[in-house]
N, C-alpha and C positions, 0 to 999 in steps of 0.2 A: 486799207493802206499797208505799208511794210512794217511800220511802227506797231499797228494793232496785230498783225500776225506775230511779230517778236514778242510781244507781252503774252499772248495766248500760248505762245510755245513754253514760256519761261514758268508760268504757272500750271503747266500739264493739262489745260483745258482742251488744247488741240495739238494733235501730233501730226508731224509731216509723213509719218507711216502711212497714214490714210490718204495723203494728197498725191495725185498723179501729176507729175510734171515731165516736161519734154526733154529734159537733160539726162543724158547718160554719162558714163565714165570717159568716153572717147572725146566728149566735148569739153573736158575740164580744162584743157590747155587754151582753147579758144575763149572760154568764158573768162579765164584769168587774164587773158590780154585785154578783153573788153573791160574788165573792172577799172583798169588803169586808163581807159580810154574816154568814151564819149557818154558813160552812164552818168545819170543824175544821182544825188545822195540818197533818194529814195529806193531806187533800183538797186543801188549798192548795197544797202542795208537788207533789201529782201533777199540778195544773193547770199549774203553772210549767214541770214537765218537758214536758209536752204542747206547751206554747207554744215551748219551745226546739227541740223535734223537728220542729215545724211550720216554723220559720224555716230549719233546715238542709235540709229538703226543698225549699224555695225557692231555696236557693243551688245545690242540685244540678240542678235543672230548668234554671237559667239558665246552666249551665256547657256548654261545647263538647266536653266528653268524650264519646267514643263508648261504645258498649256494650261494645266489645271491652277498653277500658280496665278497665271494671269487672269483667270476667271475669278479666283478667291480675292485678289486684290482689286479687280474692277467692282466686286460686290461690297467690299470695304469701302470704297470711294462713294459707291451709290448710297451707303448708309450714313455718309456724312463724315468720313474719317478726315482728319486735318492735315493729311499728308499722303503722298503717293509713294508705294514701295517699288514702282517700276523703275525708277532711277537709281534705286539703292545698290550700292556696291557691296558683294558679299564678303563677310568678314572672314580671314583665314583661320582655321582651327575652331570654327563655331560648331559645338556639339548639340545645338538646339535643331529641332526638326525643320527642315526646309519645305515640307509640304504645307506648313501653316496649321496642321490639325493637332500638333501636340499641346500639352499644358505647360511646357516650358520646365517640366521637373527633370532631374537626373535619371538615367536608366537604372531600373531594379532598386531605386530607392537609395542609390549611392553605394550599393553593395556589389556591383558588378564592374567588369572591366580589369585591365591589367594593373597589377600592383595595388589592388584594393583588399583590405582585410575583411571586408563585410560591412553590413549596416551598423549603425551606431547603437550602442547598448546590447549587442549580440552576444550571448554566452556560448562557448563551445564546450562539448563534452569531453571527458578524458579519453584519449586515443591510445589503444595498444601499439607499441613500436612494432614498425614493419621491417623485417630483416632485409627486404630488398630496397628499402628507403636509402638513398645515397647519404643521408645524414645519420644513418644508424651508428650509434656508438656501441661496439660490443663490451667495452669495459664498463660503461655505465650500466649495463644490464645486469650485473652482478655476475655470479659463478656460471661458467659455461660448461656443458656436459657435451662431450663429444661421443659419438656412438659410430661404430662400424656398419655399414648397411651392405650386406652381401647379396647380390642380384640371384634371382631364383635360377637354378640350372635349366636350361632349355631341353625340351623333350628329345630334341634330335642329338644334343649333346651328352644326354644322361648315360648312355652306354659306353662312350668313351671316357667318362669319368669315373664310372663305377668299376669298370673291369679291371683297370690297374690296381685298385684297392683290394678286390677279391683275390686276384693273383698273387699279390705280395702277401696277404694274408695266407694263402696256402704254403708260403715258405716260412713265415714266423710264428704263426698260430697264435697271435696275441689278439685277443678280442677286444681289450681296452684300446689298443690303438686305432682299431677300426671305429669304435665308438666315438673317439676324439676326432677322427677325420669326418665321420658323418655329421658332427655337430658343427664343424667349421663349414659344411656345404649348406646351402638353401635349396633343398630339393623339393620343397613345397608340396603341392598335392601330388607329385609323383614318388612320394617318399616310399611307398608300399613297393614300387618296382625294384628297389634295391634287392629285396629277398627273392623275387623271381629271377633276377639275373643272376645273383649268387647260386641259386639252385641250378640253373640251366648250365652254368658253367661248371659245377661239380658233377653234373651228370656225364659230361664229357671227359671227366679226369679219372681219378683212381679212388679205391675205397677210402684211404685216408683223408682225401680232399672231401668226400661226402661226410665223414665224420667230423671233420673240422667245420663244414658247413652247418650240420646240425648243432654243434655247440655255439656257433655264432648266432644262429636264429635264437636260441635259448637266451643267450646273454644279452641280446638286443631288446627283447620284449620287456616293457616297463621302463626303459631308459631311453631308447631312441624310437622304437616302434611300438605299437599297440596290437592287442589281439585282432582288432578289426582290420588294422593294416596287413597283418600276417594273413588272414583269411582271404583278403582281396588278392594277395600275392598268389597263394595256392589256387584260387579261383582263376586266375590268368594262365598258370601253368597247365591247368587242365584242360583250357581251351586251346593252348598251343601244343598240346600232347602230340597230335599227328606230325607235326613239324619237327618236335624234337626227336621222334622216332626215325627220321631219315639219318640222322647221325648216330643215335642210340637206340638201337632196336629194344633194349631191356628197360627203356624209360618208363613204361607204366609200373613195372615191379618196383622200380627204384623209387618213383614218386610216391607209391603206396608206403614204402618203408619211410620215406620223409615225413609223410603225414603222420603215420603212426608215431614216430619219434617225436614230432613237434606237439601232438597231442599229449604223449606222456610226459614232455618237459614242460607242459602248461603254457607252451607258446601259442598253440591254437585252442579255440573254445571247444569244450567237449561235445556241443552240438553241430560241429562242422560236418560230420558224416550225416547226421540225421537231416540236414537240409537237401541232401541229394538223394534221398531214398525215393525211387520211382520217378526221378526228373531227369535222369541221365540218358541222353539218345546215343552218344559216343561209346562204342565199344572198348576203346583203349581207356577212356576216363573211367568207365565202370570197372574195368580189371585193376586199375590203380586203387579205387576206393574199396574194392573188395579185399585187395591185398593188405590195406591198411586195418580194415575191420577184423580180419583173421589174425593179425599180429596183436591187435589190442584185445581181442578175446583169449588169447593164450596167456596174457598177464592179467590175472584176477584182480590183484590188489593194485594195479596200475603203477608198478615201479617202472624207473626209466628203462627204456629198451637200450641199455647202453652197448649190447652187442649186436645190435641190427646190422651194422656194418662191419663188425668184426673189429678187434682192437687192432689199430693200425701202427705199423712202423715200430719206433723205439718204446712205445707203450706196451707191447707184448712182454710176457715175462720170459725170462732167459731160458728156463726149462722148455717152454713152448718153442722157442726159437731153435734151440738144440734139437729138439725133437724134429721139427720141420726140415732142418738141414741134414739130418740123418736119413729122413726118408727120401729127400731129394736124391742124395748120393745113391741109396739103394735102388732107386727107381732107374737112375742113369746107369748103373752097372748091369740092369737087366735089359734096358731097351737100348742104350748107348745113344740116345738123341741129345746131342749138346744144346740145341735150340731150346728143347723143352725144359732142360736143366736150367738155362739162362733166364727164361721167362718165370719160372718158379722163384729163382733167386732174387729177381727184380721185384716180383710182387711181395716179398717180405719187407722191402723198403728199410733195410737196415745195412747201408753201407758201412757204417762204423763197426759193424760186427761181422764182417766178412772173414776176419781172421779165424773165426770158429770154424767155417766151412774148410779152410785149409787144414786145421788141425784135425777135423773129423776125417777128412779125406787121407791124411798121411796115416792116422792110426788104423784106418781100414786097410791100408796097403800092408801095415805091419802084421796086421791079424789075419789077413787073407793069404790066399795062395793062387796060383795060375798067373793070369794076365791082368790081374787087378792093378798092378803098378803102371802098367802100360797105359790102361784106360784112365787112370787117374791123372797120370802126366798129360795125357791128351786133353782132358777137361781142364786142368788147372792152365794150360798153355792157351786154351781157347778163351778163358776168362782174362787171361793176362793181355793178350793181343787186343781184345775190344775195350780194355781198361776198367772192366766190371771189378777186378780185384787189383788194388794198387800195390806198389812195391812195399810200403809200410804194412799193409794188411798181410802180403805174403811173408814178410820176413817175421812178423809177430806169430804167424801161425806155426812156422818151421821152429822158431825158438822156443815155442811152447812144448813142442814134442821133444827137442833137445832137453830141455830141463826135466821133463818126466820120463825120459829114456830109461834111468834105472829102474824105477817102478814098473814100467811096461816089461821090462826085461825078465821080470819075475814070472809074468804069464807067457811072454813069448821069449824063449831062450835065445833065439837067433836074431833079436831085434836090432842089434848094432850093426850085423852084417848087412840086413835087409835095408836098414837105413842108410848105410853107406852106398849101396848100390843105387837106391832110389834117389839120393841126393846127385849122385854122378849122371843118372838119366835126366833129372830135371835141369841140371846145368847144361847138358849137351843140347836140350830143346830150348835153351834161353829162358827157362821158367824163373831160376833164382841165380843170383850172383855168384861169382866165384868166391867171395868173402863168407857167404853164407855157406856155401859148400864146404869150404876149409874149416868152418867152425863146428862141423858135425863131430860129436864125440866118437871116440874109438875105444873099444875094449881090448887090451892086450891079454895074451895067454901065457902063463908061467910054463917056462921050458924045463924039461928035465935034463939032467947031465948026461945021460945017454944020448940026447940029441945034438950034442957037441957044441953047445953054446955056454956052457958053464953054469947052467941054471939060471941065466940073466932073463929078464922080462924084455921080451920083444917089443919094440915100438912099432 
């Protein structure tokens, strides 16, 4: 009967899910009309039970429960559970397992999840403060030490960084400044290449540059570079010697002198030459090492080879410079080559002492005869035009002769007249200024009464 079916549905013994009935969704309107029509009360109750069963089926279809849940619940009913979970509505924010397999305990013992400090009774160890922590307090950490980190110079940028330092050193000659600049740079494991670059640049320069480079290598050892760094630098130069000869054909002899000077200055170890005995295949490297061995064998007591490059520039004694300039002028009077005289004067590297050349040239004119005055005027004119002798040096040289003219006149009786004619010639050739020509001293001659001037001194 309808009443029996309704009670069975309420206790969950029988479900309309499993009952096949002939009614569909399209017949709901017709059925609804018949309910209010000729149905008996029993048929009306049966129809209401069917509608309730259909509503429950729709709730089950929209639920997210899996088939395993139905099986587990049916198993519990079979074991005599006092209620059925099929009709249980899910509770929102329920953190219990929905599979029915859990023990009902919180995850990770209550130590997991958002906003959880950990399990009860858990003791944390002392952690070191992390600088990258957003809550890191710099003031609370005590005194802070700041250090400047200099990045290591790239190998490709090494030459661009070192070359200006070496070229500037050739101008001022201060090794302490180079030491300070190198300490500010982080050359890293390319530190030894500074010595090789300095030597390569000096090979293309003058003798004074090579002298300065030898002094620089001596002063850097023990402060910025070590003997092993210096040995690596010269090993590299020996390998690059064929390329260096393209610009400097005398590179093997010069490199040998560098090696000998470095060993004598204790910048290179004594066993540097012994390592290459019988192991050199390059003829140019062998010539450089042989040159160094010969120079070291000449110094039995291993004193410094200070004169291996010659004493350069203003470090030369004055007597030596005067002797070199006299020899230069005498060679010019014989050969008449102005270019050679210019080269010799530039090699002396004493532009502040060129007034000595002017002085010696004028004195030679006073003490000589013939066309010496014309040749000397031509030489001074050439040096004046190319700017080798400045106006200050020219004036100082002539003024020194003016001051010493009375003493020169003791050996050269006609020194005043020769000097007057020579200054006139130099002024005509635009070698000296009009003021310098007019300041030339002249010596008057006392006239006799018979000459008709009353014995007056002629100006």
